[in-house]
BABAPA-425364 format. One line per 8 residues: their letters; for each residue x, y, z of N, C-alpha, C. Coordinates in nm, 3 decimals. Atoms other than C-alpha are relative to their C-alpha. Layout:
N
a) X,Y,Z,X,Y,Z,X,Y,Z; ...
This chain:
84
mdkvpgkl) -0.142,0.025,0.015,-11.703,-18.669,11.720,0.057,-0.068,0.124; -0.049,0.061,-0.123,-11.646,-18.764,12.084,-0.050,-0.143,0.011; 0.036,0.140,-0.023,-11.642,-19.137,12.154,-0.025,-0.015,0.150; 0.034,0.016,-0.141,-11.815,-19.223,12.481,0.059,-0.132,0.051; -0.058,0.123,-0.053,-11.602,-19.470,12.677,-0.089,-0.061,0.108; 0.067,0.067,-0.111,-11.753,-19.729,12.907,0.078,0.026,0.129; -0.067,-0.026,-0.128,-11.665,-19.715,13.276,0.133,-0.073,0.012; -0.126,0.074,-0.007,-11.402,-19.987,13.252,0.104,0.061,-0.094
elflgyak) -0.092,-0.063,0.095,-11.249,-19.826,12.943,0.053,0.133,0.054; -0.042,-0.126,-0.061,-11.240,-19.491,13.125,0.107,-0.026,0.107; -0.097,0.033,-0.104,-11.060,-19.648,13.421,0.132,-0.046,-0.062; -0.122,0.053,0.061,-10.813,-19.838,13.201,0.078,0.107,-0.076; -0.067,-0.110,0.070,-10.740,-19.529,12.991,0.078,0.088,0.097; -0.070,-0.083,-0.099,-10.654,-19.324,13.297,0.107,-0.077,0.075; -0.105,0.081,-0.061,-10.460,-19.613,13.451,0.123,-0.002,-0.091; -0.111,-0.003,0.095,-10.249,-19.621,13.134,0.073,0.134,0.007
igllgfgg) -0.061,-0.133,-0.010,-10.191,-19.246,13.158,0.086,0.008,0.126; -0.073,-0.006,-0.126,-10.086,-19.278,13.522,0.125,-0.086,0.000; -0.115,0.090,0.002,-9.853,-19.571,13.459,0.109,0.045,-0.097; -0.098,-0.044,0.098,-9.684,-19.432,13.149,0.059,0.136,0.031; -0.041,-0.138,-0.021,-9.658,-19.076,13.270,0.066,0.026,0.133; -0.065,-0.019,-0.129,-9.458,-19.127,13.588,0.094,0.120,-0.007; -0.079,-0.121,-0.001,-9.309,-18.787,13.667,-0.060,0.113,-0.082; 0.065,-0.104,0.080,-9.536,-18.597,13.427,-0.100,-0.064,-0.095
vgpwsrhv) 0.102,0.069,0.079,-9.865,-18.713,13.282,-0.065,0.086,-0.107; 0.064,-0.090,0.095,-9.960,-18.409,13.073,0.005,-0.047,-0.145; -0.007,0.043,0.140,-9.829,-18.525,12.733,-0.069,-0.135,-0.024; 0.064,0.130,0.015,-9.950,-18.882,12.788,-0.152,0.014,0.006; 0.144,-0.021,-0.011,-10.293,-18.759,12.889,-0.058,0.044,-0.135; 0.048,-0.048,0.129,-10.337,-18.569,12.564,0.008,-0.110,-0.106; -0.018,0.106,0.099,-10.201,-18.857,12.357,-0.110,-0.107,0.012; 0.098,0.107,-0.020,-10.433,-19.118,12.509,-0.142,0.050,-0.027
iveerkwl) 0.137,-0.050,0.009,-10.748,-18.903,12.527,-0.037,0.049,-0.140; 0.031,-0.062,0.130,-10.725,-18.719,12.194,0.039,-0.090,-0.118; -0.050,0.071,0.118,-10.514,-18.928,11.957,-0.035,-0.148,0.001; 0.016,0.145,-0.003,-10.539,-19.287,12.072,-0.146,-0.044,0.014; 0.136,0.047,-0.028,-10.889,-19.326,12.216,-0.110,0.089,-0.058; 0.093,-0.094,0.065,-11.056,-19.022,12.053,-0.125,0.029,0.085; 0.111,-0.034,-0.089,-11.270,-18.943,12.357,-0.040,0.147,-0.016; 0.025,-0.143,0.019,-11.238,-18.568,12.294,0.075,0.049,-0.122
serdyaev) -0.073,-0.066,0.109,-11.140,-18.345,12.005,0.114,0.080,0.063; -0.113,-0.081,-0.047,-10.821,-18.141,12.031,-0.051,0.126,0.071; 0.054,-0.123,-0.057,-11.026,-17.829,12.100,-0.068,-0.026,0.135; 0.068,0.032,-0.126,-11.243,-17.991,12.369,0.101,-0.030,0.110; -0.102,0.032,-0.100,-10.935,-18.129,12.545,0.071,0.127,0.046; -0.067,-0.125,-0.036,-10.765,-17.788,12.534,-0.087,0.084,0.093; 0.090,-0.076,-0.087,-11.073,-17.626,12.689,-0.006,-0.059,0.140; 0.005,0.065,-0.131,-11.092,-17.883,12.968,0.131,0.022,0.075
lglgqilp) -0.130,-0.018,-0.064,-10.719,-17.860,13.039,0.020,0.146,0.042; -0.010,-0.142,-0.036,-10.734,-17.479,13.034,-0.078,0.032,0.126; 0.078,-0.020,-0.122,-11.009,-17.481,13.294,0.070,-0.066,0.119; -0.073,0.069,-0.106,-10.808,-17.735,13.496,0.120,0.079,0.049; -0.116,-0.080,-0.039,-10.514,-17.492,13.498,-0.036,0.115,0.093; 0.035,-0.113,-0.088,-10.706,-17.214,13.670,-0.060,-0.046,0.132; 0.051,0.054,-0.125,-10.852,-17.442,13.937,0.117,-0.047,0.087; -0.109,0.050,-0.085,-10.643,-17.536,14.239,0.017,-0.151,-0.015
gpnvgnas) -0.029,0.143,0.012,-10.473,-17.874,14.219,0.072,-0.030,-0.129; -0.073,0.039,0.122,-10.295,-18.070,13.947,-0.089,0.013,-0.124; 0.076,-0.025,0.123,-10.403,-17.981,13.593,-0.067,-0.125,-0.055; 0.054,0.123,0.058,-10.447,-18.335,13.464,-0.098,-0.066,0.097; 0.095,0.053,-0.098,-10.616,-18.441,13.788,-0.134,0.070,-0.010; 0.124,-0.077,0.019,-10.870,-18.162,13.747,-0.069,-0.039,-0.130; 0.057,0.039,0.130,-10.917,-18.258,13.382,-0.064,-0.139,0.010; 0.058,0.134,-0.013,-10.977,-18.622,13.480,-0.136,0.004,0.068
vmigrrfh) 0.129,-0.016,-0.067,-11.257,-18.515,13.714,-0.105,0.051,-0.100; 0.095,-0.059,0.095,-11.420,-18.305,13.440,-0.035,-0.095,-0.114; 0.024,0.093,0.110,-11.380,-18.565,13.165,-0.082,-0.119,0.048; 0.079,0.110,-0.057,-11.506,-18.847,13.387,-0.144,0.040,0.023; 0.136,-0.050,-0.024,-11.806,-18.636,13.485,-0.077,0.016,-0.130; 0.066,-0.018,0.130,-11.882,-18.557,13.121,-0.061,-0.131,-0.051; 0.046,0.127,0.053,-11.919,-18.926,13.038,-0.087,-0.081,0.095; 0.074,0.086,-0.093,-12.052,-19.088,13.357,-0.035,0.068,0.132
glagslia) 0.040,-0.070,-0.121,-12.135,-18.820,13.612,0.100,-0.017,0.114; -0.085,0.011,-0.118,-12.000,-18.847,13.966,0.080,-0.130,-0.001; -0.071,0.128,0.006,-11.912,-19.215,13.920,0.117,0.009,-0.098; -0.108,-0.017,0.099,-11.706,-19.123,13.610,0.115,0.081,0.055; -0.104,-0.080,-0.062,-11.518,-18.857,13.803,0.085,-0.085,0.094; -0.072,0.086,-0.094,-11.427,-19.107,14.072,0.080,-0.108,-0.072; -0.068,0.105,0.077,-11.337,-19.377,13.818,0.125,0.056,-0.067; -0.114,-0.059,0.071,-11.110,-19.149,13.612,0.111,0.040,0.097
tsgl) -0.099,-0.044,-0.098,-10.938,-19.004,13.918,0.069,-0.120,0.065; -0.063,0.117,-0.062,-10.880,-19.345,14.076,0.089,-0.073,-0.100; -0.086,0.061,0.101,-10.740,-19.478,13.748,0.131,0.075,-0.015; -0.117,-0.084,0.012,-10.499,-19.187,13.729,0.092,-0.022,0.116
């Protein structure tokens, strides 16, 4: 069910989230990742975001590290976070 994005697509997706979500990226993050690009299911995204909430730091930032790592390892984490 999960669509595996390429590295450029991962960066551009998170850049879109960061640009559209000025002041609060949570709703935009879910919209882009789950509804628009279908990288994760609703349940998978909720699990990643839930884990991001218990870790120190911004929730969506933590989720970007985990989602990037899921698709492209350490490079994916760096790509997603820098896009955000």
